[in-house]
C-alpha positions in Angstrom: -0.2 0.1 0.2 3.1 2.4 0.4 3.9 2.1 -2.9 0.3 2.7 -4.1 0.2 5.8 -1.8 3.3 7.1 -3.4 1.2 7.9 -6.8 2.7 8.6 -10.0 3.3 11.4 -12.5 3.2 10.5 -16.0 7.1 10.7 -17.0 6.4 11.5 -20.7 3.9 11.5 -23.4 3.9 7.9 -24.0 2.5 7.4 -20.2 -1.0 7.6 -19.7 -1.6 7.6 -16.1 -1.2 10.0 -13.0 -2.0 8.9 -9.7 -2.1 10.2 -6.4 -3.4 9.4 -3.0 -5.7 10.8 -0.2 -6.6 8.8 2.8 -7.6 5.4 1.2 -8.5 6.7 -2.2 -6.6 6.6 -5.4 -7.6 9.0 -8.1 -6.3 8.0 -11.5 -6.3 10.7 -14.0 -5.8 10.6 -17.9 -2.0 12.3 -18.2 -2.9 14.3 -21.6 -6.2 15.4 -20.4 -6.1 15.3 -16.5 -9.6 14.2 -16.7 -9.9 12.0 -13.4 -11.2 8.6 -14.6 -11.2 6.2 -11.8 -11.5 6.6 -7.9 -10.4 3.1 -6.2 -11.1 3.0 -2.3 -8.8 0.7 -0.4 -9.9 -1.2 2.6 -7.5 -3.6 4.7 -7.9 -7.5 4.1 -6.5 -10.2 5.9 -3.8 -10.7 3.1 -3.1 -6.8 3.1 -5.2 -4.4 1.4 -7.8 -4.5 -1.7 -9.9 -2.2 -3.6 -13.1 -2.2 -1.6 -15.2 0.2 -4.0 -14.2 2.0 -7.5 -15.9 4.9 -9.4 -15.7 5.3 -13.1 -15.9 8.7 -15.2 -19.5 8.1 -16.8 -19.2 11.8 -19.0 -19.0 10.9 -22.7 -17.1 13.9 -23.5 -14.1 13.0 -21.2 -14.1 9.1 -21.2 -15.8 6.4 -23.6 -16.9 4.1 -20.6 -16.8 0.1 -21.7 -18.5 -2.9 -19.8 -18.0 -3.1 -16.1 -15.6 -6.2 -16.8 -13.1 -4.4 -18.9 -13.4 -1.4 -16.7 -12.4 -3.4 -13.9 -9.3 -4.9 -15.8 -8.0 -1.4 -16.8 -8.2 -0.2 -13.0 -6.5 -3.3 -11.8 -3.9 -3.0 -14.5 -2.9 0.3 -14.0 -2.5 -0.2 -10.1 -0.3 -3.3 -10.9 1.7 -2.2 -13.9 2.0 1.5 -13.4 2.2 2.2 -9.4 3.2 -1.5 -8.2 5.6 -2.2 -11.6 4.2 -5.9 -11.9 4.2 -7.6 -15.2 0.6 -8.2 -14.6 0.4 -10.8 -17.7 -2.9 -12.1 -16.5 -4.6 -8.7 -16.8 -2.7 -7.9 -20.0 -4.3 -11.4 -21.1 -7.7 -10.1 -20.1 -7.3 -6.9 -21.9 -7.1 -9.3 -25.5 -9.9 -11.3 -24.8 -13.1 -10.2 -26.2 -14.9 -7.9 -23.4 -16.8 -5.4 -25.2 -20.5 -5.4 -25.4 -21.3 -6.2 -29.1 -22.4 -3.1 -31.2 -26.0 -3.0 -31.9 -27.3 -4.5 -35.2 -29.1 -2.8 -37.5 -32.6 -4.1 -36.8 -32.0 -2.6 -33.2 -33.6 0.8 -32.6 -33.1 1.5 -36.2 -35.8 3.1 -38.5 
């Protein structure tokens, strides 16, 4: 948790996340826009700390939201790889698995 509390500032234009922590809440912002995308609240658990609640930006002009499952993976991936420096191979594998909702067919809601 100490490493998470240190947060991070994107070192260059290729890095996508700035993270800061207040209390037990991590705020994850896109480095290019400064928009807050995730808030992750941490709580103690038997094995250390865990995310007990999370919030994802819903305003489409700031963030194009995906499925809850994909948003969970993105949040965990940023925490694991960006903040903790872990390879997070399993999370990266989940990113390539088809997770997005299928787009609506022309028959749905069309005129």
